[in-house]
C-alpha positions as CSV (number, residue, x, y, z in Angstrom):
1,X,10.1,-20.1,17.6
2,X,10.6,-17.6,20.4
3,X,14.0,-19.2,21.2
4,X,15.1,-19.7,17.6
5,X,14.2,-16.2,16.4
6,X,16.6,-13.7,17.8
7,X,16.7,-10.1,16.5
8,X,18.7,-10.0,13.3
9,X,19.7,-13.6,13.4
10,X,17.1,-14.7,10.8
11,X,16.8,-15.0,7.0
12,X,13.5,-13.2,6.5
13,X,15.3,-10.6,4.4
14,X,16.8,-13.3,2.1
15,X,13.4,-15.0,1.7
16,X,11.7,-11.7,0.8
17,X,14.3,-11.0,-1.9
18,X,14.0,-14.5,-3.2
19,X,10.2,-14.1,-3.4
20,X,10.5,-10.8,-5.2
21,X,12.8,-12.5,-7.8
22,X,10.4,-15.4,-8.2
23,X,7.7,-12.9,-9.0
24,X,10.0,-11.4,-11.7
25,X,10.6,-14.9,-13.1
26,X,6.8,-15.5,-13.2
27,X,6.2,-12.2,-15.0
28,X,9.1,-13.0,-17.4
29,X,7.0,-15.7,-19.1
30,X,3.8,-13.7,-19.0
31,X,5.1,-10.3,-20.0
32,X,7.9,-11.4,-22.3
33,X,6.4,-14.4,-24.0
34,X,2.6,-14.2,-23.4
35,X,2.3,-17.5,-21.5
36,X,2.4,-18.8,-17.9
37,X,5.7,-20.0,-16.5
38,X,4.1,-23.2,-15.3
39,X,0.7,-24.7,-16.4
40,X,-0.4,-26.2,-13.1
41,X,1.0,-23.8,-10.6
42,X,1.2,-20.0,-10.5
43,X,4.6,-19.6,-8.9
44,X,4.0,-15.8,-8.6
45,X,1.0,-16.4,-6.4
46,X,3.0,-18.7,-4.3
47,X,5.7,-16.1,-3.9
48,X,3.2,-13.5,-2.9
49,X,1.6,-15.8,-0.4
50,X,5.1,-16.1,1.1
51,X,5.3,-12.4,1.4
52,X,2.1,-12.2,3.3
53,X,3.2,-14.9,5.7
54,X,6.4,-13.1,6.5
55,X,4.6,-9.8,6.7
56,X,2.0,-11.2,9.2
57,X,4.8,-12.4,11.5
58,X,6.8,-9.2,11.4
59,X,3.9,-6.8,11.4
60,X,2.2,-8.4,14.4
61,X,5.5,-8.3,16.2
62,X,5.9,-4.6,15.4
63,X,2.3,-3.8,16.5
64,X,2.8,-5.5,19.9
65,X,5.9,-3.3,20.5
66,X,4.5,0.1,19.4
67,X,1.6,2.3,20.1
68,X,-1.1,2.2,17.4
69,X,-0.3,5.7,16.0
70,X,3.5,4.8,15.9
71,X,2.7,1.5,14.3
72,X,0.7,3.1,11.5
73,X,3.4,5.8,11.0
74,X,6.0,3.1,10.6
75,X,3.9,1.3,8.0
76,X,3.2,4.5,6.1
77,X,6.9,5.3,6.0
78,X,7.8,1.8,4.7
79,X,5.3,1.7,1.9
80,X,4.3,5.1,0.6
81,X,7.5,7.0,-0.1
82,X,8.8,4.2,-2.3
83,X,5.5,3.8,-4.0
84,X,5.1,7.5,-4.7
85,X,8.4,7.8,-6.4
86,X,7.7,4.7,-8.5
87,X,4.4,6.2,-9.6
88,X,5.9,9.5,-10.4
89,X,8.7,7.9,-12.5
90,X,6.1,5.8,-14.3
91,X,3.6,8.6,-14.9
92,X,6.0,11.5,-15.6
93,X,9.0,9.8,-17.2
94,X,8.2,6.3,-18.6
95,X,4.7,7.2,-19.9
96,X,5.7,10.4,-21.8
97,X,8.6,8.5,-23.5
98,X,6.3,5.7,-24.5
99,X,3.6,8.1,-25.6
100,X,6.1,10.1,-27.6
101,X,7.4,7.0,-29.3
102,X,3.8,6.0,-30.2
103,X,2.3,9.3,-31.2
104,X,5.2,11.6,-31.9
105,X,3.9,14.1,-29.3
106,X,2.8,14.2,-25.6
107,X,-0.4,16.1,-26.4
108,X,-3.3,14.3,-24.8
109,X,-1.3,12.3,-22.4
110,X,-1.8,14.4,-19.2
111,X,-5.3,15.5,-18.6
112,X,-7.3,13.1,-20.9
113,X,-9.4,10.5,-19.1
114,X,-7.2,7.6,-18.3
115,X,-4.1,9.7,-18.8
116,X,-1.0,10.1,-16.7
117,X,-2.5,12.5,-14.1
118,X,-5.5,10.2,-13.6
119,X,-3.1,7.3,-13.2
120,X,-1.3,9.1,-10.4
121,X,-4.5,10.3,-8.7
122,X,-6.2,6.9,-8.8
123,X,-3.2,4.8,-7.5
124,X,-1.5,7.3,-5.2
125,X,-2.5,5.6,-1.9
126,X,-1.9,2.0,-2.9
127,X,-3.8,-0.7,-4.8
128,X,-4.4,-0.4,-8.6
129,X,-7.6,1.4,-9.5
130,X,-6.3,2.4,-12.9
131,X,-4.3,-0.3,-14.7
132,X,-2.9,1.5,-17.7
133,X,-2.1,5.0,-19.0
134,X,-3.9,6.2,-22.1
135,X,-3.4,3.7,-25.0
136,X,0.2,2.8,-24.1
137,X,1.3,-0.8,-24.6
138,X,-1.9,-1.6,-26.6
139,X,-1.0,-4.1,-29.3
140,X,2.8,-3.6,-28.6
141,X,3.5,-6.4,-26.1
142,X,3.2,-10.2,-25.8
143,X,1.0,-9.7,-22.8
144,X,-1.4,-7.6,-24.7
145,X,-1.5,-10.1,-27.5
146,X,-2.1,-12.9,-24.9
147,X,-4.5,-11.3,-22.5
148,X,-5.3,-7.9,-24.0
149,X,-4.1,-6.2,-20.8
150,X,-3.0,-2.6,-21.0
151,X,-1.4,-2.8,-17.5
152,X,1.7,-0.8,-17.0
153,X,2.5,-1.9,-13.4
154,X,0.4,-4.9,-12.4
155,X,2.4,-5.7,-9.3
156,X,0.9,-2.7,-7.4
157,X,-2.5,-4.3,-7.0
158,X,-1.5,-6.4,-4.0
159,X,-0.6,-3.3,-2.0
160,X,-4.2,-2.6,-1.2
161,X,-4.5,-6.1,0.5
162,X,-1.3,-5.4,2.4
163,X,-2.7,-2.1,3.7
164,X,-6.0,-3.8,4.6
165,X,-4.0,-6.3,6.8
166,X,-2.1,-3.5,8.4
167,X,-5.4,-1.7,9.3
168,X,-6.8,-5.0,10.7
169,X,-3.7,-5.4,12.9
170,X,-4.0,-1.8,14.1
171,X,-7.7,-2.5,15.1
172,X,-6.7,-5.7,16.9
173,X,-3.9,-3.8,18.7
174,X,-6.2,-1.0,19.7
175,X,-8.7,-3.5,21.1
176,X,-5.8,-5.2,23.0
177,X,-6.6,-8.5,21.2
178,X,-2.9,-8.9,20.5
179,X,-2.2,-9.4,24.2
180,X,-1.3,-12.8,25.5
181,X,-4.7,-13.4,27.2
182,X,-6.7,-12.7,24.0
183,X,-4.3,-14.2,21.4
184,X,-6.7,-17.1,20.9
185,X,-9.0,-14.8,18.9
186,X,-6.7,-14.4,15.9
187,X,-6.0,-18.1,16.1
188,X,-9.8,-18.7,15.9
189,X,-9.9,-16.4,12.9
190,X,-7.1,-18.4,11.2
191,X,-8.9,-21.7,11.9
192,X,-12.1,-20.3,10.5
193,X,-10.4,-19.1,7.3
194,X,-8.7,-22.6,7.0
195,X,-12.1,-24.2,7.3
196,X,-13.7,-22.0,4.6
197,X,-10.8,-22.7,2.2
198,X,-11.0,-26.5,2.7
199,X,-14.8,-26.4,2.5
200,X,-14.7,-24.5,-0.8
201,X,-12.2,-27.0,-2.3
202,X,-14.0,-30.2,-1.3
203,X,-17.3,-28.8,-2.5
204,X,-16.2,-27.0,-5.6
205,X,-12.6,-28.1,-6.4
206,X,-10.6,-25.4,-8.2
207,X,-13.5,-23.9,-10.2
208,X,-13.4,-20.6,-8.3
209,X,-16.8,-21.1,-6.6
210,X,-17.7,-21.2,-2.9
211,X,-17.7,-18.9,0.2
212,X,-15.9,-15.7,-0.4
213,X,-14.6,-16.9,-3.8
214,X,-16.6,-14.4,-5.9
215,X,-17.7,-10.8,-5.4
216,X,-15.9,-7.7,-4.2
217,X,-15.6,-5.5,-1.1
218,X,-15.8,-1.8,-1.5
219,X,-14.9,0.6,-3.0
220,X,-13.1,1.4,0.3
221,X,-11.6,4.8,1.0
222,X,-8.1,5.0,-0.5
223,X,-7.9,1.2,-1.1
224,X,-10.6,0.9,-3.8
225,X,-12.2,-2.4,-4.6
226,X,-10.9,-5.7,-3.1
227,X,-11.6,-9.1,-4.5
228,X,-13.0,-11.4,-1.8
229,X,-11.1,-14.5,-3.0
230,X,-7.8,-12.7,-2.9
231,X,-8.5,-11.3,0.5
232,X,-9.4,-14.8,1.8
233,X,-6.3,-16.5,0.5
234,X,-3.7,-13.8,1.2
235,X,-5.4,-12.7,4.4
236,X,-5.2,-16.3,5.6
237,X,-1.5,-16.4,4.9
238,X,-1.1,-13.1,6.8
239,X,-3.1,-14.6,9.7
240,X,-0.8,-17.7,9.8
241,X,2.2,-15.5,10.1
242,X,0.6,-13.3,12.7
243,X,-0.6,-16.3,14.8
244,X,2.9,-17.8,14.6
245,X,4.2,-14.7,16.2
246,X,1.5,-14.6,18.9
247,X,2.2,-18.2,19.7
248,X,6.0,-18.1,19.1
249,X,6.5,-19.4,22.7
250,X,4.7,-22.6,21.8
251,X,5.4,-23.1,18.1
252,X,8.0,-25.8,17.8
253,X,10.8,-25.3,15.3
254,X,12.0,-28.8,14.5
255,X,14.0,-30.0,11.5
256,X,12.0,-33.2,11.1
257,X,8.8,-31.1,11.0
258,X,10.4,-28.7,8.6
259,X,11.4,-31.4,6.1
260,X,7.9,-33.0,6.5
261,X,6.2,-29.7,5.8
262,X,8.5,-29.1,2.8
263,X,7.4,-32.5,1.4
264,X,3.7,-31.8,2.0
265,X,4.1,-28.3,0.4
266,X,5.9,-29.8,-2.6
267,X,3.3,-32.5,-3.1
268,X,0.4,-30.0,-3.1
269,X,2.3,-27.7,-5.4
270,X,3.2,-30.4,-7.9
271,X,-0.3,-31.8,-7.9
272,X,-1.8,-28.4,-8.6
273,X,-4.3,-28.7,-5.7
274,X,-2.7,-26.0,-3.6
275,X,-5.2,-25.3,-0.8
276,X,-5.6,-25.3,3.0
277,X,-3.2,-28.0,4.2
278,X,-0.6,-27.1,1.6
279,X,-0.8,-23.4,2.7
280,X,-0.3,-24.3,6.3
281,X,2.7,-26.5,5.5
282,X,4.1,-23.7,3.3
283,X,3.8,-21.1,6.1
284,X,5.7,-23.5,8.4
285,X,8.4,-24.0,5.8
286,X,8.9,-20.3,5.6
287,X,9.3,-19.8,9.3
288,X,11.5,-22.9,9.6
289,X,13.8,-21.6,6.8
290,X,13.9,-18.2,8.4
291,X,15.7,-19.5,11.4
292,X,17.5,-22.6,9.9
293,X,19.1,-21.2,6.7
294,X,22.9,-20.6,6.8
295,X,24.0,-17.6,8.9
296,X,25.6,-16.1,5.8
297,X,22.0,-15.3,4.6
298,X,21.1,-13.5,7.9
299,X,22.8,-10.3,6.6
300,X,20.6,-10.1,3.5
301,X,18.0,-7.4,3.8
302,X,18.9,-6.2,7.3
303,X,21.0,-3.2,6.4
304,X,19.7,-2.8,2.8
305,X,16.3,-4.2,1.9
306,X,15.9,-4.2,-1.9
307,X,12.9,-6.6,-2.0
308,X,10.2,-4.0,-2.1
309,X,11.9,-2.0,-4.8
310,X,12.4,-5.1,-7.0
311,X,8.7,-5.9,-6.6
312,X,7.3,-2.5,-7.4
313,X,9.7,-1.7,-10.3
314,X,10.1,-5.0,-12.1
315,X,6.7,-5.1,-13.9
316,X,7.3,-1.7,-15.5
317,X,10.8,-2.6,-16.5
318,X,9.6,-5.9,-18.1
319,X,6.7,-4.2,-19.9
320,X,9.0,-1.6,-21.4
321,X,11.6,-4.2,-22.4
322,X,9.0,-6.4,-23.9
323,X,7.7,-3.5,-26.0
324,X,11.1,-3.1,-27.5
325,X,11.7,-6.7,-28.2
326,X,14.3,-7.6,-25.5
327,X,12.7,-11.0,-25.0
328,X,14.4,-12.0,-28.2
329,X,17.4,-13.0,-26.1
330,X,15.3,-15.9,-24.6
331,X,13.5,-16.5,-21.3
332,X,16.6,-16.8,-19.2
333,X,18.3,-13.8,-20.8
334,X,15.1,-11.7,-20.5
335,X,14.7,-12.6,-16.8
336,X,18.4,-11.8,-16.0
337,X,18.3,-8.5,-17.8
338,X,15.0,-7.4,-16.2
339,X,16.1,-8.6,-12.8
340,X,19.4,-6.7,-13.0
341,X,17.6,-3.4,-14.1
342,X,14.9,-3.9,-11.4
343,X,17.5,-4.5,-8.7
344,X,19.4,-1.4,-9.8
345,X,16.3,0.7,-9.5
346,X,15.5,-1.0,-6.2
347,X,18.9,0.0,-4.8
348,X,18.4,3.6,-5.9
349,X,14.9,3.5,-4.3
350,X,16.3,2.1,-1.0
351,X,19.2,4.4,-0.6
352,X,17.6,7.6,-1.9
353,X,14.0,7.2,-0.9
354,X,13.0,4.3,1.4
355,X,16.0,4.4,3.9
356,X,15.9,8.2,4.3
357,X,12.1,8.0,4.9
358,X,12.7,5.4,7.6
359,X,14.9,7.8,9.5
360,X,11.7,9.6,10.4
361,X,10.3,6.6,12.2
362,X,10.9,8.2,15.6
363,X,9.6,11.6,14.6
364,X,6.8,13.1,16.9
365,X,4.7,16.2,16.3
366,X,5.9,19.1,18.4
367,X,2.6,19.3,20.2
368,X,2.9,15.7,21.4
369,X,6.4,15.9,22.6
370,X,7.2,15.9,26.3
371,X,7.6,19.3,27.9
372,X,11.2,19.9,29.1
373,X,10.0,20.7,32.6
374,X,8.2,17.4,33.0
375,X,10.1,14.2,33.9
376,X,10.1,11.5,31.2
377,X,8.1,8.4,32.0
378,X,10.0,5.2,32.6
379,X,10.6,3.2,29.5
380,X,10.6,-0.6,28.9
381,X,13.7,-2.4,28.0
382,X,12.5,-4.4,25.1
383,X,14.4,-4.5,21.8
384,X,13.7,-1.8,19.2
385,X,11.9,-2.6,16.0
386,X,14.1,-3.5,13.1
387,X,13.5,-0.9,10.4
388,X,13.5,-3.7,7.8
389,X,10.6,-5.4,9.5
390,X,7.3,-5.3,7.6
391,X,9.0,-4.7,4.2
392,X,6.7,-6.4,1.7
393,X,6.4,-7.3,-1.6
394,X,3.8,-8.6,-2.9
395,X,3.9,-9.5,-4.9
396,X,4.6,-10.0,-6.6
397,X,2.3,-11.0,-8.6
398,X,0.9,-12.6,-6.0
399,X,-2.1,-11.8,-7.6
400,X,-5.1,-10.7,-9.4
401,X,-7.1,-7.7,-10.4
402,X,-10.1,-6.9,-12.6
403,X,-8.6,-6.7,-16.1
404,X,-5.3,-8.1,-14.7
405,X,-6.4,-11.2,-12.8
406,X,-4.9,-14.6,-12.1
407,X,-3.6,-15.9,-15.3
408,X,-4.3,-12.6,-16.9
409,X,-2.2,-11.0,-14.3
410,X,0.6,-13.3,-14.6
411,X,1.5,-12.2,-11.5
412,X,0.5,-14.2,-9.2
413,X,-0.7,-12.8,-6.5
414,X,0.0,-10.6,-1.5
415,X,4.3,-6.8,-1.1
């Protein structure tokens, strides 16, 4: 992998965008038609798991090349500005318009419990502590009639798990565990998580019981409450990506292995028993495709990374479209229309918010800057971090939350 993965010569950007669109497709059936896209497999969850694998690889690589404060600063710039603008547009533009359509006034929207200001305050730092705003969407959408969910942007719930993984990497970096001599510790963690997932399946099947399959963690500062089962599964995928980066000098990239892993992943997916071995095969397929897909795809996401914007805006777009009956054009038409609108918003988010924010990645507080009369310390000659590294998405659906969980979430999922 170390030889095959060279700077921008990879398709991680194309894969991230593809995963984001798969999440949109998964949500198309749930939000537009009140049903899962597939009965035996939540493709949204699979896409989010892919996001976490890519994120693990790129985030660990970023942490190994930066100081811990700089690493955390880069992660904050990549996630928060885009999220904040999305929340503001949802709470201050979309919500008032929907509330006005429903009540003929905006009185009661702002400061009432569960209103727009509470929505912004609860979700400002990531995660999804408040799912809906006031009584918007209640009884007005296929998703409400199917699951009773008043969720206005369900995709955001996976961001808390992404942040948790970032903080874990920062701790490992601070403890020097990401260095070559100690890289066996994250590998041991991945092996342990794999064992737990396999143990749960063989003892309990897919009934949702077992070690770390029930219960919550938290509430944690800023992140809120995390579901243990989601943290186990998506944390495992993140670990697989991170370990692949740590052992990139030993990880073979072989086309025979890639095709074999694709067959194994496909068998587990079709059979509906998608657990430990299938997840490992899936992670290998992602890394293999990242360096084996046609070179034409290497350009996707390197200059302009729209995957994150597609992920965080698509759920809102589809909920609004579903409220006004756009799904009448059929599943394919609804997917195409919502994907186009979401991509348009993602482009605006990237060029007006995310990319300008990333220009601050090398900013340093004045008190920490070198004094002009002091010589600068020698610098290493390693490659600089790609600003698109660590962009996530989450997923999509990738995932569940209290009122908005698994099938109820439609989203899969981490993002």
